[in-house]
C-alpha positions in Angstrom: 34.5 24.8 4.7 36.6 22.1 6.2 35.8 18.4 5.6 36.8 15.0 6.7 40.0 13.3 5.5 39.6 9.6 5.2 42.1 7.0 3.8 41.3 5.5 0.4 40.9 1.8 0.7 43.0 0.6 -2.2 43.2 -3.0 -1.0 39.4 -3.3 -1.1 39.3 -1.8 -4.5 41.9 -4.4 -5.8 39.9 -7.2 -4.2 36.7 -6.0 -5.9 38.4 -5.8 -9.3 39.8 -9.3 -8.8 36.2 -10.5 -8.2 35.1 -8.8 -11.4 33.4 -5.8 -9.8 33.9 -2.1 -10.4 33.1 0.5 -7.7 29.8 1.4 -9.2 28.6 -2.3 -9.0 28.9 -3.1 -12.8 30.4 -6.3 -14.0 33.7 -6.7 -15.7 33.5 -8.3 -19.2 35.2 -11.6 -18.2 33.2 -12.4 -15.1 29.6 -13.3 -14.5 28.0 -12.2 -11.3 25.9 -14.5 -9.0 22.9 -12.9 -7.4 21.4 -14.0 -4.0 17.8 -15.1 -4.4 16.9 -13.8 -0.9 18.4 -10.3 -0.8 19.6 -9.6 -4.4 23.2 -9.2 -3.2 25.8 -9.7 -6.0 28.9 -11.9 -5.8 31.8 -12.6 -8.2 31.8 -16.4 -7.8 29.4 -19.2 -6.8 31.7 -19.9 -3.8 31.2 -16.3 -2.5 27.4 -16.6 -2.9 27.5 -19.9 -1.0 29.3 -18.4 2.0 27.0 -15.4 2.0 23.9 -17.5 1.9 25.0 -19.7 4.8 26.0 -16.7 6.9 23.1 -14.3 6.1 20.2 -16.7 5.6 20.8 -20.1 7.1 22.7 -19.4 10.3 20.9 -19.1 13.5 20.0 -16.0 15.5 18.6 -15.7 19.0 15.5 -13.9 20.1 16.3 -10.8 22.2 13.4 -11.5 24.6 13.5 -15.3 25.2 16.8 -16.4 23.8 15.3 -19.0 21.5 17.3 -19.8 18.4 15.8 -19.5 14.9 16.8 -19.0 11.3 17.8 -15.3 10.6 15.3 -15.0 7.8 12.4 -16.0 10.1 13.1 -13.4 12.8 9.8 -11.6 12.3 7.8 -14.8 12.3 9.5 -15.9 15.5 8.8 -12.7 17.3 5.2 -12.5 16.0 4.4 -16.1 17.1 6.3 -16.1 20.4 5.7 -12.6 21.6 2.6 -11.4 19.8 4.3 -8.8 17.6 2.8 -7.7 14.3 4.7 -7.6 11.1 6.0 -4.4 9.7 3.1 -3.4 7.5 0.6 -4.0 10.4 2.7 -2.5 13.1 1.7 1.0 14.0 4.4 3.7 13.9 6.0 3.6 17.4 5.1 6.5 19.6 8.1 8.6 20.7 6.2 10.8 23.1 8.6 9.5 25.8 11.6 11.1 24.1 13.7 13.3 26.4 14.1 16.8 25.2 17.2 18.6 26.3 16.8 20.8 29.4 19.4 23.3 28.2 19.6 25.2 25.0 23.3 24.5 24.6 24.1 20.9 25.7 26.8 20.7 28.4 30.0 18.9 27.5 29.8 15.2 28.4 32.1 13.6 25.8 34.8 13.1 28.6 32.3 11.8 31.2 32.0 8.0 31.8 28.9 6.2 30.6 28.7 4.1 33.7 29.6 6.5 36.6 29.8 10.0 35.0 33.4 10.4 36.2 35.0 13.1 34.1 38.4 12.6 32.5 40.8 15.0 30.9 40.4 13.5 27.4 38.3 11.1 25.5 41.1 8.6 25.5 41.5 8.7 29.2 37.7 8.3 29.6 37.8 5.2 27.4 40.7 3.7 29.4 38.7 4.3 32.6 35.7 2.6 31.2 37.7 -0.4 30.1 39.7 -0.7 33.3 37.1 0.1 36.0 33.9 -1.1 34.3 35.2 -3.7 31.9 33.6 -1.9 29.0 34.9 -4.1 26.2 33.9 -4.1 22.5 31.6 -7.1 23.1 29.9 -5.3 26.1 29.5 -2.2 24.0 27.9 -4.2 21.2 25.5 -5.8 23.7 24.5 -2.5 25.3 24.2 -0.3 22.2 22.1 -2.2 19.6 18.3 -2.4 19.8 16.7 -2.8 16.4 12.9 -3.4 16.7 11.4 -6.2 14.7 9.8 -3.7 12.3 13.0 -1.6 11.7 13.3 0.0 8.3 16.7 -1.7 8.1 14.9 -5.0 7.4 13.3 -3.7 4.3 14.6 -5.3 1.2 14.2 -2.6 -1.4 14.2 1.2 -1.7 10.6 1.0 -2.7 9.6 -0.2 0.8 11.6 2.6 2.3 9.9 5.2 0.1 6.4 3.8 1.2 7.4 4.0 4.8 8.5 7.6 4.4 5.3 8.6 2.7 2.9 6.8 5.0 4.6 6.9 8.4 7.4 9.5 8.6 6.3 12.7 6.8 4.2 15.1 8.9 0.5 16.0 8.5 -0.7 16.1 4.8 -0.2 19.4 3.0 -4.0 19.9 3.0 -4.0 20.0 6.8 -0.8 22.1 7.1 -2.6 25.6 6.8 -5.0 24.6 9.6 -2.1 23.5 11.7 -0.2 26.7 11.1 -3.3 28.7 12.0 -3.7 27.0 15.3 0.0 27.4 16.2 -0.1 31.1 15.4 -3.1 31.3 17.8 -1.1 29.6 20.5 1.8 32.0 20.0 -0.5 35.0 20.2 -1.9 33.6 23.5 1.6 33.1 24.8 2.5 36.7 24.0 -0.6 38.0 25.7 0.1 35.8 28.8 3.7 36.7 29.1 4.2 38.8 32.2 6.5 41.3 30.5 6.2 43.3 27.2 7.6 41.2 24.3 9.9 43.2 22.0 11.0 40.4 19.8 10.2 36.7 19.3 12.3 34.0 17.6 10.9 30.6 16.5 12.8 27.4 16.3 12.4 23.6 16.6 11.7 20.8 14.1 8.4 22.2 13.1 9.8 25.6 12.1 12.9 24.1 10.4 10.6 21.7 8.4 12.1 18.5 9.9 9.2 17.4 12.1 7.7 13.9 11.7 4.3 12.4 11.8 4.5 11.8 15.6 7.0 14.3 16.8 7.0 18.1 16.4 8.7 20.5 18.7 8.6 24.3 18.7 11.1 26.6 20.5 10.0 30.1 21.3 12.5 32.7 22.6 10.8 35.8 23.9 13.0 38.9 24.1 12.0 41.8 26.4 13.5 45.1 27.2 12.2 44.7 30.7 15.4 42.8 31.5 17.9 45.5 31.9 20.9 43.1 31.6 21.8 39.5 31.5 22.1 39.4 35.3 18.7 40.9 35.6 17.3 38.1 33.3 19.0 35.4 35.4 17.6 36.7 38.7 14.0 37.0 37.5 13.8 34.1 35.0 12.1 31.7 37.5 9.4 34.2 38.5 8.7 35.1 34.9 8.2 31.4 34.0 5.9 30.9 36.9 3.8 33.9 36.0 3.5 32.7 32.4 2.5 29.2 33.5 -0.3 30.6 35.8 -1.7 32.8 33.0 -1.6 30.0 30.4 -3.6 27.8 32.8 -6.3 30.4 32.9 -6.2 31.2 29.1 -8.8 30.2 26.4 -6.5 27.4 25.3 -6.0 25.9 28.8 -8.0 22.8 28.0 -5.7 21.9 25.1 -2.4 22.6 26.9 -0.8 19.9 29.1 1.9 21.4 31.3 5.2 19.6 31.8 7.9 20.1 34.4 9.6 23.5 34.0 13.3 23.5 33.2 15.7 26.2 34.5 15.4 28.2 31.3 12.0 27.2 29.7 8.3 26.6 30.3 7.5 23.3 28.7 4.1 22.0 27.6 2.3 20.0 25.0 -0.5 21.4 22.8 -3.2 19.3 21.2 -3.5 20.6 17.6 -6.1 20.4 14.9 -9.0 18.7 16.8 -6.6 16.7 18.9 -5.2 14.7 16.0 -1.6 15.4 16.8 0.7 17.1 19.5 3.3 19.8 19.4 5.9 20.1 22.1 6.6 23.7 23.2 9.6 25.2 24.9 9.0 28.9 25.8 12.2 30.7 26.9 12.4 34.3 28.1 15.7 36.0 27.4 17.6 39.3 27.5 18.1 40.6 24.0 21.9 40.8 23.9 22.1 40.9 20.1 19.2 42.9 18.7 17.1 42.4 15.5 19.7 43.4 12.9 23.1 43.1 14.6 26.3 44.3 13.0 29.3 42.1 12.5 30.9 43.9 15.5 27.9 43.0 17.7 28.1 39.4 16.7 31.8 39.2 17.3 31.4 40.8 20.8 28.7 38.2 21.6 31.0 35.4 20.5 33.8 36.6 22.7 31.4 36.8 25.7 30.4 33.2 25.0 34.0 32.1 24.7 35.2 33.8 27.9 32.2 33.0 30.1 32.6 30.4 32.8 29.0 30.7 34.0 26.8 28.0 32.5 23.6 29.9 32.9 25.1 32.9 31.1 26.2 30.7 28.2 22.7 29.3 27.9 21.1 32.8 27.7 23.7 34.2 25.3 23.3 31.1 23.0 19.5 31.7 22.8 20.2 34.9 21.0 21.6 32.8 18.1 18.6 30.6 17.6 17.4 32.4 14.5 20.7 31.6 12.7 20.5 27.9 13.5 17.0 27.8 12.1 17.9 29.7 8.9 20.8 27.3 8.3 18.7 24.2 8.4 15.6 25.8 6.9 17.3 26.8 3.6 17.9 23.1 2.8 15.8 21.5 0.0 12.7 19.4 0.9 14.6 16.2 0.0 17.4 17.0 2.5 14.8 17.7 5.2 13.3 14.2 4.5 16.8 12.7 4.8 17.1 14.4 8.1 13.9 12.9 9.3 15.1 9.5 8.2 18.4 9.8 10.0 16.7 11.0 13.2 14.3 8.1 13.0 17.2 5.7 12.7 18.9 7.4 15.8 15.7 7.1 17.8 14.9 3.4 16.9 18.2 1.6 16.5 19.7 1.9 19.9 19.1 0.0 23.1 17.5 1.9 25.9 19.9 3.0 28.7 20.1 0.7 31.8 21.5 1.1 35.2 24.8 -0.1 33.8 25.1 2.8 31.4 22.6 5.3 32.6 25.0 8.2 31.9 25.3 7.3 28.2 24.5 10.3 26.0 23.8 9.7 22.3 24.3 12.6 19.8 21.6 15.3 19.6 19.1 15.5 16.8 20.7 18.8 15.9 24.0 17.1 15.3 22.3 14.6 13.0 20.7 17.5 11.1 24.1 19.1 10.5 25.7 15.8 9.5 22.9 15.1 6.9 23.3 18.6 5.5 27.1 18.2 5.2 26.7 14.9 3.4 24.4 16.6 0.9 26.9 19.3 0.4 29.7 16.8 -0.3 27.4 15.4 -3.0 27.3 19.0 -4.5 23.8 19.8 -3.3 21.6 17.8 -5.7 18.0 19.0 -5.7 16.7 15.5 -6.3 18.4 12.3 -5.1 17.8 8.8 -3.8 17.0 8.9 -0.1 18.2 5.3 0.1 21.6 6.3 -1.2 21.7 9.5 0.9 20.8 7.5 4.1 23.6 5.0 3.3 26.1 7.8 2.8 25.3 9.3 6.3 25.7 5.9 7.9 29.1 5.4 6.2 30.2 8.8 7.5 29.2 7.9 11.0 31.4 4.8 10.9 34.4 7.2 10.6 33.3 9.6 13.3 36.8 10.1 14.7 37.9 11.8 11.4 34.9 14.2 11.2 35.9 17.9 11.3 33.2 20.2 9.9 33.0 24.0 10.1 30.8 26.5 8.2 31.8 30.2 8.0 28.6 31.8 6.9 28.1 33.5 10.3 31.6 34.1 11.5 35.1 34.6 10.2 37.8 31.9 10.2 40.2 34.5 11.5 38.7 34.6 15.0 41.6 33.8 17.3 39.7 31.5 19.6 38.2 29.7 16.6 41.6 28.8 15.3 42.6 27.6 18.7 39.4 25.5 19.2 39.9 23.9 15.8 43.3 22.6 16.7 42.6 21.5 20.2 39.1 20.0 20.1 38.8 16.2 20.0 37.0 14.6 17.1 34.3 14.4 16.0 34.2 18.2 15.6 31.1 19.9 14.2 31.1 23.6 14.9 27.6 25.1 15.3 27.0 27.2 12.2 25.6 29.9 14.4 27.9 29.6 17.4 31.7 29.4 16.9 32.3 28.5 20.5 30.2 25.3 20.5 31.1 21.8 19.2 27.7 20.1 18.8 29.4 16.7 19.2 30.5 17.5 22.7 27.1 16.5 24.2 27.7 12.8 23.3 30.0 10.3 25.0 28.8 7.4 22.9 30.1 8.1 19.4 31.8 4.7 19.3 28.4 3.1 19.9 27.0 5.2 17.0 29.7 3.9 14.7 29.1 0.3 15.8 25.3 0.5 15.2 26.0 2.3 11.8 28.3 -0.5 10.7 25.7 -3.1 11.6 23.0 -1.1 9.9 25.0 -1.1 6.6 24.9 -4.9 6.4 21.2 -5.2 7.0 18.9 -6.1 4.1 18.2 -2.5 3.2 21.8 -1.9 2.3 23.4 -5.3 2.0 25.2 -5.5 -1.4 23.9 -2.1 -2.5 26.7 -0.2 -4.3 27.1 3.6 -4.2 25.6 5.5 -7.2 25.9 9.1 -8.4 26.3 11.5 -6.8 27.4 9.4 -3.8 30.4 7.7 -5.3 32.7 9.6 -2.9 31.6 7.3 -0.1 33.6 4.5 -1.7 36.7 6.2 -0.3 35.4 5.5 3.2 
């Protein structure tokens, strides 16, 4: 497994030692630490505490809606009084039913396309030059267009205890007592889908956050790939895919569960709908995808290698999508084998991604943030760097992920469980691909970071997040001390 290589900040270490701080946050014997009364941050001198208090708690901030200035520590009171917002404990968990699910199984490459006009460049650097020259996309403009913390953001919490309460009450999915009933209803839906499918189903693969175990209280998606021998070839599948999806939609509308299914717009590869589950208390988002079975149930290494080369050599985007569907089960297995604590960390990181960025506007309507799958893989990688602890502080793990994101340009991650490092095109891709580079654990031809053209915005928001009250002045602890090198 390849990892990131980041420079060790010896200058910062010397500075900390001069202030009487070791890297684990403990005091040196000859210096007494000063603690901030507002946020519990530690400082090596009264002067350092004084500057911190002025900057963090006494300086003014401006309201994002009306522009009024107020003390930073009274942000929530200002927004509540002026705009009728509730404080964090009263604010209901924000609904994310408006989230856009990807229309393609493998996201198209957009890392070299402009955020403002979608013009494609040869490299990431040429894209950035174009954005700066033609659209005046400076660092200050990026900061203005990228950050969008809500008033009840978890980053404003002042202790890990508050974060833990949020996870237990607002982030984790339905209680364990209801899980069996939920699973029973979903199996009934899948049975109905198989019955309504216009062609005989030979094999079915399940994916999505619900199957991986990374679903949240208000967002659960399920991917179903239905393989059938009725498609004689991949070309046959491409030609008849639209008709098959139309037939499935008509039959589902006449099925026994029609009253609990809300159809959405079809994508080129999937029938998409929402299902009201367990007496309509929550919703599951379904993507049902018919496919030609190019791999089979128990493929040999040779069959897999043949499929990888077909993916690598194909220039037909539809063909790439259909071949990639055959690898869904390996993606699911990779994430699913993580421990429950890792899956909770994934939920936390995805919640941060969904709630910390400003909405796209007409000025940057072609901006593409990283996919939730990329966030899953980054969270798993961080856990592996910490030597796979079974139990760990989610507060520390979350901090470690954000620190890694600030160094996105150095990320290079590859797992070799499903494919050999000796593949010729894999070696070539590893040397030529721009960073960040995270190779799909199931598909050696796909860099999951390619679907984003806004990694610099991710790094900017991650840096700002690390100085919010939730992390401000919090040192790394075991087993996350390796993050000090970042």
